Phi, psi and omega in degrees: 000131176273112185288354180275356184222151163266111183264125180240129179229126174068042178284122185231018181296134182054245184262009180292137186251068177061049185292132174242125182215148168243102184264123181295137178278159178058034179231164172269110185246128179250130173253124183228182181139172179302156173300129180085009182277350178116011182299306181292327178298322179283310187287309187266311187280346178248296187291305181295317182299320179290324176298317178294319180297319180291328177297318179300328180298336183270357185269192184293168178297330177299314181291323184291340180294340180272351185301320182293339178275338183276123183294126177283134179303146179285090180207142181287320191198132171225131175229163178081015181284142173255169169306136191247141175233127180259130176239096186256178181283334187292149180298137180278353181202150173257007183288117182293350179276347184288134181230175176303318182293322182286320182295324181271001180070005175299322182292326177299317179288325176297318179298319179295320180296316180292324179293326184269326190234006182286146175269121184274130175236150179296130181285349180267314185243350179083000181286151176299144182265132181233163178287158180239155179276150182302322182293329177293320179296315180299319180296318181291320179297319179297324181286315185290321187250025183307129176080003183250161173285138185223137173252135179252121181245152169253109179285106185260338180223131177230109172061040179242149178272151176150169178272325174062027180296318181295322178302314181296321179295318179295319180294319178299322179297332180275000175097008180258130188241356181231151179209164171247114184246118181052040175089356181246133177288133188223140172280127181281139177225153182300332183264009182291128177225142178260166178288118191286346181271355181253156175276140185231152168245124182235125179233120182273131180282119178274317183195157176230113189215165174266135182278094180222164182302321183293342180257014184300315180295318180298322179296315180298317181295319179296319178294318179298319178296321179294318178298322181292312182285325182270015177053049174100002183234147171220150180238123179249137185220130175282355176080000182263322184207140177299331182293334182272355179289150179229132174263123179248151181217139172273002181263302186223131173197155178276125182295321184283313185268351181057037179257127181268149180234140177280175168291127183285134177247161182306324183289349176280355175248012181258128175275003173262359183243140177296344180279345180238333186289145174304128184293337182279308183264357178057038174087007180272336181082347177224158185234110175280108188284088180269124180279082184295335179297325178275339182278316177262107184279322183214097185285359176274000181244161176298154187306308186269007181235045174119340180288319187273135175296120184292349177292346179284346183276092172221163187054221181257016188286350173296321179293323177298315182295320178297316179295319180297317178300316179301316181291320181294323178300317180292322184283317189255357170070049173232176184260155178298332181275000180291128176304145186302321183292343180263002174298152170303143182304321180296326179289320177299316180296317180295327179299318181275315193254345187082166181224021182093313177280319181241136173283135184274178182297325180297314179299321179295318179294320177297316179299314181298318180299317185277336187260336185289149175266358184267120177290334178295318179292320178300320180298320180292321179298320182298339177296331188249340194221134170211125185268138178211159179296144181294127182285339183283313184252356181066029179085006184267357168078334188256163173296153182298326179298319181291328180285353176276352180269133185226153169232123184052040175081358182247141173283169180296328177294317180294328176292322182281348176284352181286143168291151183303318181294333176277326183290327183304305180294328180295317179286330177296325183269353185298127177236124179250161182309140184300328182295342180259002189303320183299327181272317189276333184302310179294330179292312179298323179301315181294319180296313181298318182297314181293322177296320180295321178300316180296321179294322183292337180254023170081025181249022183298339183281344181286144172271154183292337180266009178297128183285146182298325183299336182267000182276144172287161181303319180292321178297317181296318178298319182290327175296315179293327177296316178299321179296322181291322176297321180295326179293323175076031178291152175233157178072026183250149172261113177261131178241118185241148182245099177048064179293346182279356182303132177079009184256131177290147180308331180298326186265000183299321181300325179297317180296314182297321177299321178295319177296321179291327176298317179297319177296319184291346173278013181068045172246157172265123183248111183252116188240123169277118191205150175244355184291130185297314184295322178296319178298319183289331181271353183292150173284333185209134183240131175241121180253120180266148181169213359284341178241207179242163179061227182291345177271000178250209175087014178238148173273098187279343177202143178207129180152189175287144187303327182290342181264359187251008187302328183268010183291116184287328186270352184271108177293325180300314182294331178294327176283323181291329180271350179094000177297323173239151177198160174274117190286146171283131181304139178291333181213133180259150178285126185276146177295148173259114183304338181269355180237082184225144164264122183238115177253135180238147174066036179288123188218020177288144180051244185263007179289133188260061179051050186272153173252133184226133173249127179244112180291136181272154178079011183238169169265112186244131176253134172254121187235176179141161180297161180302133179084010183279350177115011184298307182293325178298317180291310189278314185269308185291332184252293187296307184300313183294322179294314179297320181296318178297321181289318186279324187247005179058039177269179182228047174299146171285120187258142174301149185292134175203167184266312182205158177223124177244150176093000181295336180291346179273359180246130178251354179202140175232128184231122177263120179251089186259187184261013176297148181304149177284356176183155182263354182243157180298347180286337179285141180204173181304324181292319180289320184294320184271009180068010177292326187295323177298320179293321181292319179296324177296320177300315181294325180288343181269350180289159187302316182300320180292317180296322178298319182271359181061044176273125175270173177304329181295338178299332185261016175264132177275005176267349187240148175293151179120299182259338186277167171284124184276345179292313179260002179059036176080010182270335179087355180211167175237147181264128175255123179273118183254123179299131176064016177219160176299152176299148180246136180253126182238153182297138178296127183287337182282307182262357180055041175083004185271350172079336186246161174278168188298323182297319179293321183288348177287340180278129183232144174241119183050042174087356181240142174274176187297324179294319180293327176293320179293337178277354178290142170286162178302318179302313181291325182292330177301316177290319183298321181256028186301333183269353180255093192300320185289339173272316183300320183296320178292323178294322180294328176295318177298320180290324182299324182263022170084025180247024182297339183278343181291146172273152184298325184260017182296128184300138180298334181289346178262357181275141174286167178299321180294321179294317178300320181293321181287330174295318178297322180296317179298320179297320179291323179296334181284346181273157178285128184274146176268344184083359179232030183264143173255115178260129178247127179232140181247105179049063181292350180278000180306124177081010185254136171283164178310313184293325178292326180297325177299318178297317180299315182298323177298319180295317181294319181289335176292326175294318180296320183294341176275005178098357182280165177254129179247113183248115189240126168274122189206147172251344185289122185293330180293330176280316182300320184291342180265354184291156174282328188210143181231136172243115185254123179257160180160213002281340181241189176261169178063224182296336180275004180249206175084014178241152173276112182277321180199155176213135181154200178289162176306323179296322179291323177297320182297336180275350182278117183292334183273355185270120176296320179295318181301325180302319182275329177298323180305322182289316185282344180270354178297127183299327186267005186295127175237135178274129180233161176304156187300143175236175179300320182294316183288330178293330181275352186298000000 
């Protein structure tokens, strides 16, 4: 085996046609090609999948038992593989508590810093917290609990995992025989052991006495013993209510409020831990006010048999609730017939709020509210759900006690509210007392290092408390990339999926430098990418093609870009050399001064009270560096205001002074990159309503009529026709400890989703599962005689999605693919000519040739009189626009201004425009693209 190469022979996964490649190791390798040409099949489904499978072979016998269930990639031979890490666009978590700081582990180090070096202040009065003397504590306890029975405890364990058998034995030797463990009074025994995988609270009973003058000495002695055993803490309880208990400390307490504070630990600053999270919002910072009294009608009955208000069943969320119930039963160990009130408390909470592993009903209702186009469904959601800031913590997520701890006058929340570019100099200058240097120096080093990595890859505009759910796919990838550089692993194979998404051309060099840093650590960096500059800077380029779908699957060119200029079969090289290009329009459509949307005084987030005019009936691009305010202006302000006016909704709208020209718009449609569905059951056929038409065809065949099969028989969402083992998903999820979950093909239906009786019904020789496996291109021919199906399929093919299969799970679609499916669905509707279409980076995942197809679709909307408003960084799209609005000049606090507005040529003449600088280059009539040279690589 030659260790200098990853050797691949006979790769046939999906549409790959026996690909043979020698990919150099420890290099930056770019795989490019048309959408559907086989890039991901080679990079993720073959190389990464085989690397992951081989890793499992090295693990325990428990992990290896799943190997036979994991499908081996269709490849004859692969050698030279390293341990593999995949960094994809999809969100790594659905947990609404996850933020930029938590994902990069900056928050973990911040929590440690606050626990070790924070200045404690009383959360009630703000005074500094000081230690108290034992006699002061005894006097206060005697006064507060005079005449009552009192138990004195020594809190020895708080929220720690372990069996604690030795602790119990030591306590018994000291003469104490009773304790309160996790809230229950317990007799101590030498053989007592707790469950070591759970967190425990252990309080040893010192004495049980009546608070009277004759027992004053006994009270002092019991408190002193508790302070000694509890390392400075004692807990006094009248035994009637937890609310009446008081924690006293000889270490820290507020002199004015007489409130005692424990030693702060890192988990007391975590909004993911019950020891730190606000008890009302449970660390979310917002409270979705779910009227559970109306939702749960009878908690003495099982959830799906009378407990749940059936009015909640609208759209497809009944299937979501059924799936959630199925998952909760497996996780928390109760029966479907268990009355709701008898569910474990954690399961009840997870049903409504989610638990990190499962998204809860509230998250599903919020998703449905924001994604549905149906005002009727939004109206129904509002019956059950309304989101508001948490009244307990004011949106700050943490307990008030934790918010009383400060460093240099700021709470941990105030530190995370900083943008990364602002946080870097603040942490660089941070000076803590010299006596703490040994503890704080390594913590600060890690925080500074991670912040610099994020700044270096162009994410300085993000705030540390920005939630992961609001990040674009490219932003999330770059955050994970920064984390990997910080770890400093060597000898690893990294596989990335278009990390340049959402990045302005100005910042591209930063990303490429980060990829090169990863390579220079002696790692192999394999990037699926369409960005021209990344291709030119790569050590090795692989172009897949020559077409998409069944016409792709070949490596048509492989080598350094300068050596591939003469490749006849490489469509990519024809664009890189200038043989092919996306043409600049010979004539642009001019704005009509009487047809304008005019917004004044826009000031949401970082917008600086700007006035913006958007010409109607044109193709308009909104540009600017990442974080300059594009989405705030277009989505948070314009879209929500128009939607409220047109559909009588009540979206929270970004602040602005006035809007003119809205009467010239009769419909506003946002075509974003959000998934077309959150479950594997959603697919292109279901989203575009094709599946209903196809199911109707199957129900009309002779065999179906004989068996009395209705269209619902052919739905994998309903009982009757689907496979009940996998519940119509076609796969089963294997939960792997300390590894991502693995999805394996269902052994019963072998991935076909339906039971055998349903699959016996055929239309033109194919069963319903085989039809769902057809690509859009193949389906056009298959349904050529059914015009209402063929026309919708042709729209999908027109915008470059011919390679997708009809039943491809929505969870496997990229953001760009999801957006183009939505665009095709909108194109299938009858246009009024007065519609405003909003698109957010529709070129995501598109090759040069695919962008040409996309532009034809967008201009066809414009030619019908509609307005197409596109947020975009891609210069090939910007240069074809009729009108450009450029925001900047920087991101975050340095952005939010209109730098220039006009035609692309006018933007190119603006010296202050970052976009104009790059537009000037692509608008040159004589510009020819050539293979990379030393000069262009240094640019």
